[in-house]
C-alpha positions in Angstrom: 42.8 145.0 130.5 46.6 144.7 130.4 46.2 141.6 128.2 44.1 143.5 125.7 46.6 146.4 125.7 49.4 143.9 125.2 47.6 142.2 122.3 46.8 145.6 120.7 50.5 146.6 121.0 51.6 143.3 119.5 49.2 143.8 116.6 50.5 147.3 116.0 54.1 146.0 116.1 53.3 143.2 113.6 51.6 145.7 111.3 54.5 148.1 111.4 56.9 145.3 110.7 54.8 144.1 107.8 54.5 147.6 106.2 56.8 148.0 103.2 57.3 144.2 102.8 56.3 142.0 100.0 55.0 143.0 96.6 57.0 143.3 93.5 60.1 144.6 95.3 60.7 141.2 96.9 60.3 139.2 93.8 63.8 139.8 92.2 65.5 138.1 95.2 63.1 135.1 95.2 63.2 134.6 91.4 67.0 135.1 91.4 67.3 132.3 94.0 65.1 130.0 92.0 66.7 130.7 88.6 70.3 130.2 89.9 69.3 127.1 91.7 67.6 125.8 88.6 70.6 126.6 86.4 72.8 124.6 88.8 70.3 121.8 89.0 69.5 121.5 85.3 73.3 121.7 84.6 73.7 118.6 86.7 70.6 116.6 85.8 70.6 117.0 82.0 74.1 115.6 81.4 74.4 113.4 84.4 73.7 110.3 82.3 77.0 110.9 80.4 78.9 111.3 83.7 77.5 107.9 85.0 78.2 106.0 81.7 81.5 107.5 80.8 83.1 108.2 84.2 81.4 105.5 86.4 81.0 102.9 83.6 77.4 102.2 84.3 75.2 100.7 81.5 72.5 102.8 79.9 69.8 100.8 81.8 71.5 101.1 85.1 72.4 104.8 84.6 68.8 105.5 83.5 67.3 103.7 86.5 69.7 105.4 88.9 68.7 108.9 87.5 65.0 107.9 87.7 65.5 106.9 91.4 67.3 110.1 92.2 64.6 112.2 90.4 61.9 110.2 92.3 63.6 111.0 95.7 64.0 114.7 94.8 60.4 114.9 93.8 59.0 113.0 96.8 61.1 115.1 99.3 58.8 118.1 98.7 55.9 116.3 100.4 57.5 116.2 103.9 59.2 119.5 103.1 55.8 121.1 102.4 54.3 119.7 105.6 57.1 120.9 107.8 57.1 124.3 106.1 53.3 124.8 106.4 53.0 123.5 109.9 56.2 124.4 111.7 59.1 126.5 110.3 57.5 128.6 107.5 58.5 128.8 103.9 61.4 131.3 104.3 63.3 129.0 106.7 62.5 125.9 104.5 64.0 127.6 101.4 67.1 128.7 103.3 67.8 125.2 104.6 67.1 123.7 101.2 69.5 126.1 99.5 72.3 125.1 101.9 71.5 121.4 101.5 71.7 121.7 97.7 75.0 123.5 97.9 76.3 120.6 100.1 75.2 118.0 97.5 76.9 119.8 94.7 80.1 120.0 96.7 80.0 116.2 97.1 79.6 115.7 93.3 82.5 118.2 92.7 84.7 116.2 95.1 83.8 113.0 93.2 85.5 114.5 90.2 88.4 116.2 92.1 89.6 113.5 94.5 91.9 110.9 92.9 90.4 107.4 93.4 86.8 108.7 93.9 85.9 107.3 90.5 86.6 103.8 89.0 89.8 103.5 87.0 89.6 105.0 83.5 88.2 102.7 80.8 90.0 101.8 77.5 89.0 103.7 74.4 86.2 102.0 72.4 85.2 99.6 75.3 81.6 99.4 76.4 80.7 100.2 80.0 80.2 96.5 80.7 83.8 95.8 79.8 85.2 98.4 82.2 85.9 98.2 85.9 82.6 98.7 87.7 82.3 101.3 90.5 82.8 100.0 94.1 81.0 101.2 97.3 83.7 103.8 98.0 83.1 105.3 94.5 79.3 105.2 94.8 79.4 106.8 98.3 80.3 110.2 96.8 77.4 110.0 94.3 74.9 108.8 97.0 75.9 111.6 99.4 75.6 114.2 96.7 72.2 112.9 95.5 70.9 112.6 99.1 71.7 116.3 100.0 70.4 117.5 96.6 67.1 115.6 97.4 66.9 117.1 100.8 67.5 120.6 99.3 64.7 119.9 96.7 62.4 119.2 99.6 62.9 122.6 101.0 63.0 124.7 97.8 60.6 123.2 95.3 57.3 123.2 97.3 58.0 126.6 98.9 59.7 128.8 96.3 56.7 129.6 94.1 54.3 129.7 97.0 56.6 132.0 98.9 56.6 134.4 95.9 52.8 134.2 95.9 52.8 135.1 99.6 54.3 138.5 98.7 50.9 139.4 97.2 48.8 138.1 100.0 48.0 141.6 101.2 46.8 142.8 97.8 43.0 143.2 97.1 41.5 139.8 96.2 40.5 140.6 92.6 43.8 142.2 91.8 45.7 139.3 93.4 44.0 136.8 91.2 45.2 138.5 88.0 48.7 139.0 89.5 49.0 135.3 90.4 48.1 134.0 87.0 50.7 136.3 85.4 53.2 135.4 88.2 52.8 131.7 87.6 53.5 132.1 83.9 56.4 134.5 84.4 57.9 132.2 87.1 57.8 129.2 84.8 59.2 131.2 81.9 62.2 132.2 84.1 62.8 128.5 84.7 62.9 128.1 81.0 65.6 130.7 80.7 67.6 129.0 83.5 67.3 125.7 81.6 68.5 127.2 78.4 71.6 128.6 80.1 72.2 125.3 81.8 72.1 123.1 78.7 74.2 125.5 76.7 76.9 127.0 78.9 77.2 124.4 81.7 76.9 121.4 79.4 79.5 122.9 77.0 81.9 123.3 80.0 81.3 119.6 81.0 81.8 118.3 77.5 84.8 120.4 76.5 86.6 121.5 79.7 85.9 118.5 81.9 83.8 117.5 84.9 85.9 119.3 87.5 85.0 122.6 86.0 81.6 121.2 85.0 80.7 120.7 88.7 82.5 123.9 89.9 80.2 126.2 87.9 77.0 124.8 89.4 78.6 125.0 92.8 79.4 128.7 92.3 75.9 129.4 91.0 74.3 127.6 94.0 76.4 129.7 96.3 75.0 132.9 94.6 71.5 131.5 94.8 71.6 131.1 98.6 73.3 134.4 99.1 70.7 136.3 96.9 67.8 134.8 98.8 69.2 135.7 102.2 70.1 139.2 101.2 66.4 140.0 100.5 65.3 138.7 104.0 64.1 142.1 105.2 61.8 142.6 102.2 59.8 139.4 102.5 56.4 138.7 104.0 57.2 135.6 106.1 54.2 133.7 107.1 54.9 131.4 110.0 54.0 127.7 110.0 50.5 126.8 111.3 49.1 123.4 112.3 45.6 124.6 111.9 44.8 123.4 108.4 46.3 119.9 108.7 45.0 119.4 112.2 41.6 120.4 111.0 41.7 118.0 108.1 42.9 115.2 110.4 40.2 116.0 112.8 37.6 115.9 110.1 38.8 112.4 109.1 38.6 111.2 112.7 35.2 112.7 113.1 33.9 111.1 109.9 35.1 107.7 111.1 33.8 108.0 114.6 30.4 109.2 113.4 30.0 106.5 110.7 26.8 105.2 112.2 25.0 108.6 112.1 22.2 108.7 109.6 22.2 111.6 107.2 19.0 113.4 106.2 17.4 112.7 102.8 18.3 116.3 101.8 21.5 117.8 103.0 19.9 121.2 103.7 17.5 119.5 106.2 20.3 118.7 108.6 21.7 120.9 111.4 25.5 121.3 111.1 28.2 122.7 113.3 29.8 125.9 112.0 31.5 129.0 113.2 29.6 132.2 114.1 29.2 134.6 111.1 30.6 131.9 108.8 29.1 132.0 105.3 29.5 128.2 104.9 26.7 126.8 107.1 25.6 123.7 105.1 28.1 121.2 103.5 27.9 120.4 99.8 26.5 117.3 98.2 29.8 116.1 97.0 31.4 113.2 99.0 28.2 113.4 101.1 29.2 110.6 103.6 31.9 113.0 105.0 29.0 115.4 106.2 28.7 113.1 109.2 31.8 114.8 110.6 29.9 118.1 111.1 26.3 117.1 111.5 24.8 117.7 114.9 22.9 114.8 116.2 19.3 115.1 117.5 20.5 114.5 121.0 23.3 117.1 120.7 23.3 120.4 122.4 21.4 122.1 119.6 24.1 124.6 118.8 23.3 124.9 115.1 25.2 128.2 114.7 28.6 127.3 116.2 30.1 128.7 119.3 32.9 130.9 118.1 35.6 128.3 118.3 38.7 128.5 116.3 38.4 126.9 112.8 41.3 124.6 113.6 39.5 122.9 116.5 37.1 120.0 116.5 35.1 119.4 119.7 33.3 116.6 121.5 29.5 116.8 121.5 28.2 114.2 123.9 29.7 110.9 122.7 30.5 112.2 119.3 33.3 114.3 117.7 32.2 117.3 115.6 34.1 119.5 113.2 33.0 122.6 111.4 31.4 122.6 107.9 34.5 124.5 106.7 36.9 121.8 107.8 34.8 119.1 106.2 34.8 121.0 102.9 38.6 121.4 103.1 38.9 117.7 103.4 36.6 117.2 100.5 38.7 119.5 98.3 41.9 117.5 99.1 40.2 114.2 98.2 38.5 115.5 95.1 41.7 116.5 93.3 43.5 113.2 93.8 42.0 111.5 90.6 43.1 114.4 88.4 46.5 114.4 90.2 46.9 110.7 89.4 46.2 111.3 85.7 49.1 113.8 85.5 51.7 111.1 86.4 52.0 110.3 82.7 53.1 113.9 82.0 55.8 113.4 84.6 56.8 110.2 82.8 57.2 112.0 79.5 59.2 114.9 81.0 61.5 112.4 82.8 62.7 110.7 79.6 66.5 111.2 79.2 67.5 108.7 76.4 67.2 111.5 73.7 70.7 112.7 74.9 72.2 109.3 74.0 70.4 109.3 70.7 71.7 112.8 69.9 75.3 111.6 70.5 74.8 109.0 67.8 73.6 111.6 65.3 75.2 114.4 63.3 75.3 117.4 65.7 77.3 119.8 63.4 76.1 123.3 62.9 78.6 124.8 60.5 82.0 124.5 62.1 80.5 124.1 65.6 79.6 120.7 67.1 76.5 121.1 69.3 76.7 119.1 72.6 74.0 116.4 72.6 72.5 117.7 75.8 72.1 121.2 74.5 69.4 120.1 72.1 67.1 119.8 75.1 67.1 123.6 75.3 64.4 123.6 72.5 62.1 122.1 75.1 62.5 125.0 77.5 62.8 127.7 74.8 59.4 126.6 73.5 57.9 126.5 76.9 59.3 129.9 77.9 58.1 131.6 74.7 54.6 130.1 75.0 54.3 130.8 78.8 55.7 134.4 78.3 53.2 135.2 75.5 50.2 133.4 76.9 48.7 136.2 79.0 49.5 138.9 76.4 48.5 137.4 73.1 47.3 133.8 73.3 44.7 134.1 76.2 42.9 137.1 74.7 42.6 135.2 71.4 41.3 132.1 73.1 38.9 134.2 75.2 37.1 135.3 72.1 36.5 131.7 71.2 35.8 130.1 74.6 34.4 133.0 76.5 36.6 132.0 79.5 38.5 134.9 81.0 41.6 132.7 81.3 41.3 131.5 77.6 41.2 127.9 78.7 40.1 126.4 82.0 42.8 124.9 84.1 41.5 121.3 83.4 41.5 122.1 79.7 45.2 123.2 79.9 46.1 120.0 81.7 44.3 117.9 79.1 46.1 119.7 76.2 49.4 119.1 78.0 48.7 115.3 78.3 47.7 115.1 74.6 50.9 117.0 73.5 53.1 114.7 75.8 51.5 111.6 74.1 52.2 113.2 70.7 55.8 113.9 71.7 56.3 110.2 72.6 54.9 109.2 69.2 57.2 111.6 67.4 60.2 110.3 69.4 59.4 106.8 68.3 59.1 107.8 64.6 62.4 109.7 64.7 64.3 107.0 66.5 62.9 104.4 64.1 64.1 106.4 61.1 67.5 107.0 62.7 68.1 103.4 63.5 67.0 102.2 60.0 69.3 104.7 58.3 72.2 103.7 60.6 71.7 100.0 59.9 71.1 100.4 56.2 74.1 102.7 55.5 76.7 101.0 57.8 79.7 102.9 59.2 80.3 104.7 55.9 76.9 106.4 55.8 76.5 109.9 57.1 74.4 109.8 60.3 71.0 111.4 60.5 71.0 115.1 61.6 70.4 115.5 65.4 68.1 118.4 64.7 65.4 115.9 63.8 65.0 115.6 67.6 63.9 119.2 67.8 60.1 118.5 67.1 59.8 116.1 70.0 61.6 118.6 72.3 59.3 121.4 71.1 56.2 119.3 71.7 57.4 118.5 75.2 57.9 122.2 75.9 54.4 122.9 74.8 53.2 120.0 77.0 54.9 121.5 80.0 53.6 125.0 79.2 50.0 123.7 79.1 50.1 120.8 81.5 52.5 121.7 84.3 51.4 125.4 84.6 47.8 124.2 84.5 48.5 121.7 87.3 50.2 124.4 89.4 47.3 126.8 89.1 44.7 124.1 89.6 46.2 122.8 92.8 47.0 126.2 94.2 43.5 127.5 93.4 41.4 124.5 94.4 43.0 123.9 97.8 42.9 126.3 100.8 45.6 128.9 100.8 47.1 127.6 104.0 48.0 124.4 102.1 49.9 126.4 99.4 53.2 124.6 99.9 51.4 121.3 99.9 49.6 122.2 96.7 53.0 122.9 95.1 54.4 119.6 96.5 51.6 117.7 94.7 53.2 118.5 91.4 56.6 117.2 92.5 54.9 114.1 94.0 53.5 113.4 90.5 57.0 113.9 89.1 58.3 111.5 91.7 55.7 108.8 91.0 56.4 109.3 87.2 60.1 108.6 87.7 59.4 105.5 89.8 57.0 104.3 87.1 59.7 105.0 84.5 62.3 103.1 86.4 59.8 100.1 86.7 59.0 100.2 83.0 62.6 100.3 82.1 63.4 97.3 84.2 60.4 95.4 82.9 61.1 96.2 79.2 64.7 95.4 79.5 64.0 92.0 81.2 61.1 91.1 78.9 62.9 92.0 75.7 66.0 90.0 76.7 64.1 86.7 76.9 65.2 83.9 74.6 68.7 85.4 74.2 67.4 88.4 72.2 68.9 91.9 72.4 67.3 94.2 74.8 65.2 97.1 73.4 67.2 99.3 75.7 70.7 98.0 74.8 73.7 100.2 75.4 74.2 99.9 71.6 71.3 102.0 70.3 71.5 100.5 66.9 71.2 96.9 68.2 68.3 97.9 70.5 64.8 99.2 69.8 64.3 102.4 71.6 61.6 103.2 69.1 59.5 100.3 70.5 60.0 101.7 74.0 58.7 105.1 72.8 55.7 103.5 71.1 54.8 101.8 74.3 54.9 105.1 76.2 52.7 106.7 73.5 50.1 103.9 73.9 50.1 104.4 77.7 49.6 108.1 77.1 46.5 107.5 74.9 45.0 105.3 77.6 45.8 107.8 80.3 44.1 110.7 78.3 40.9 108.7 78.3 41.3 108.3 82.1 41.9 112.0 82.5 38.7 112.9 80.6 36.7 110.7 83.0 38.5 112.3 86.0 37.7 115.8 84.7 34.1 114.9 84.1 33.7 113.4 87.6 35.4 116.5 89.3 32.8 118.9 87.9 33.2 122.7 87.8 36.4 124.4 89.0 35.8 126.5 92.1 38.0 129.0 93.8 37.9 128.7 97.6 37.6 132.4 98.2 36.3 132.1 101.8 39.1 129.7 102.9 41.7 132.0 101.4 40.4 135.0 103.3 40.1 133.1 106.6 43.6 131.6 106.1 45.1 135.0 105.6 43.5 136.2 108.8 44.8 133.3 110.8 48.3 132.9 109.6 50.7 135.0 111.6 53.5 137.1 109.9 57.0 137.0 111.2 
């Protein structure tokens, strides 16, 4: 009796703490944290290739491969970050730790510009990076420390920030929440576009015209504000604690399927008897990935409990000499497996997003706008401006227009949005190849006396990539978040970053292979530090061909996946089980 009274008192205490938390009032602090972190991060990433080539004397290939490796580490870190957040510490703590780690990483990069001797000796004017003193271990240590802490910070912030914002609406009615989340995802990504625009204009201008000491000091100050703004809103947040239930259930379902591999399935799935929870709507598993149904099928010599026994959804149990999990756990495992092919097809989108050679091309072109000379890096803002405008207007104007054509309430299905994104990314690579070919031909034909091609010819490829992100990346985010159980929300966000990480690793591999193969026979590399001697247009055409092949693969994956389904029941059960801090 005392225990029941204590539990009731605890529930009332949790309810009183939860009252007044979450909703739109908490969003400004969360979005401010993400925007300021993104401004700082984009301000570093976008122009870092110039810092590595000019200050550290790395070749274009080495600098590009280094940035691809850093980007891969920063995009893989969200996987363990998401697991730790979902299972142990919760998203609030993960974002807080990540913010502090990012600030530490930026401090190391700032010190690399501030401390005498932290960089290699200055290079003579007009010399190529290969002719300058290369950086030694003591120089690279500052970069490695900075990149390491920034990657750790990304592991805490990236998978949790958007999901943490979505958590603030977890107590809203289900139908209302669905509409809010779609608008929230678009608005969230549009805010990232604003952050990127500020980064590639203001911060890049400071780096190019004031110097790298101030160029790193500004992101450091912004990251400090980012961490402070997030912590200030602590009392307003709904903070869901970590729970091992989802991943232990999936792990248990895998073990049960392996242990029960010799069990014979009935000819028709509905003829079997399956272990499920009392009052659970999901009593029979689906036909998809049917071999996994062995994990929840009750054997003829079992105890005959065809209706479950009221156990927690997180627990599998032993039935005789077999291990049984619930139907719900098996379906959760199926959902995680089924999205993997579509996830793999989105790696090309990550490859296209990760290309950074356009900055080097812009520096070889005419960047004048009247009396003002536009920094080469700032042209990339057309990418995010396009993405932000499209994302911000999608729900208000574009989706209603598409709805009249497609009959879909969202305008396009999530898989259709991903497919359009992949097509646009392929088109962006083709346009990049055509523009670079024209720039190179004009430069070689005219010699040093000829006026260089206008850098604004790069705008179409940046705009296409912005549209590709608006369709593809937002489609991915919504697809993963919707198709996986809610308690895997951080992990679903991390899948996007894992695709970005794999894309950067593939980019690094392709760069090394193309550079080595094109050098054979004493020829000049396609990716030579001298853009006019190289053939970056061939490199882009290669990526465009890979994109076309990948799109055909995506169509097959989308067909094999079948209809999109929202896991409503899992979402409701997950909300009931997850405790609130």
